[in-house]
N, C-alpha and C positions, 0 to 999 in steps of 0.2 A: 635069620638075624634077631637076636633076642635083647639087643642092647636098650637100656632106658632111652625114652624118646628124646630127652635133653641132651643125652650123649650125641645122638644121631643129628640133631640140629646143629650142635657144635661143630661136629666132624663135617656136616655139609658147609658150615662156615668156613672151616678150614680149607675144603676143596675150593670154595670160591675164593679164597684169599689166593692160593696157589695157583688157580686159573688165570686170576688177575695179573699175578707176578709173571706168569708166562707170556700172556698176551702182550704186557709192555716189554718184555724181554725180546718177544719176538719181532716187534716194532722197532726196537732200538738196535737190533743185530741186523737190520736189512740193509743191503748196499742201497745206495742213493737212488738208483735207477731200478729197482726190483719190479719184476712185472707181476701180474695178476698171479700166477700160478706159484711163483716163488715167495709171494706175501701168504697165500693161503695154505701152502703147502709145507710151510717151514715147522721145525720140530717144536718151536715155541708155541706157534698157533695151533697145532694139531693136538700138542700136550694139552694146552689152555682148554680147548674143546673137551677133551677126555675127562679133565677135572670138573667142568662144569657139568657133564653129563653125570657123572658119579655123585656131585652135589645133589642133582635132581633125585637120584635113585634114593639116597639117603634122606632126603627131607620127606619125600613122597612116604617113605617107611615110618618116618617119625609122625606123619599126619595120621597114621592109622590109629593112634591114641592120644592126640595132642590137638588141641584148637589151633585152626591155621591163624586167627587173629592174635595168638600168643607166639605161635612158633616162627611165622615170618618175621616179625620185628626182632625176634632173638636171632634168627639166622642171619638178617641183614646187618644188625648191631655188630654182632660178634666177629661177621666178616669184614665190616669196615675197621673195627677195633685192631684185629689180627694185621690187616692190610696196612694200616699207619704205621704199626711198629715194623713190620716186615719191610716195608719200601724204605724205610730209614736204614736198615741194615743192607738190604739187597742193592738199592739204587743210590743211596746217600741223599734220599729227600729230607727236607729239614723238618724238624719237630718244633713249631714254634708254640708259644704259649696258647693261641687260640685251637690249635689241634689238641693240646693236652685237655683243655675245658671241655672240648668236644668230645673227647674220648672220655672223661669222667661222666659227663651227662650220658653217654651211650652205656657205659657199665652200669651206672644207676638205672636206667630204664631197663636193661636187661635183667637186673637183680628184682625190681619190681614186677616186671611180667613173669618172671620164673616162680615167683611166690604167689602170684595169683592164679597160674595155671596149673 
């Protein structure tokens, strides 16, 4: 895997976003009285774990040539930004003004960190 570290970090953020969406979907799609086995062996839950696992692999590879103090905030911020937009489209979660302001601050922070790293 010879991708630039920033691409790996952003791909890890995307995997985190997808993992979170699958986790939310797994909870929303459960029957009212689902047992422990049904809860943790559902397709959404297991899929979410798989995406989280791949997220760790991508992030670890990026850390080979990137400072963790730069990489992790970009990972977290990009994941939050993608999740905010995706949850609007997938689950119909509202996008209110405070979320847009937060998203703008996150994107600004990612830009500052990326230029410094």
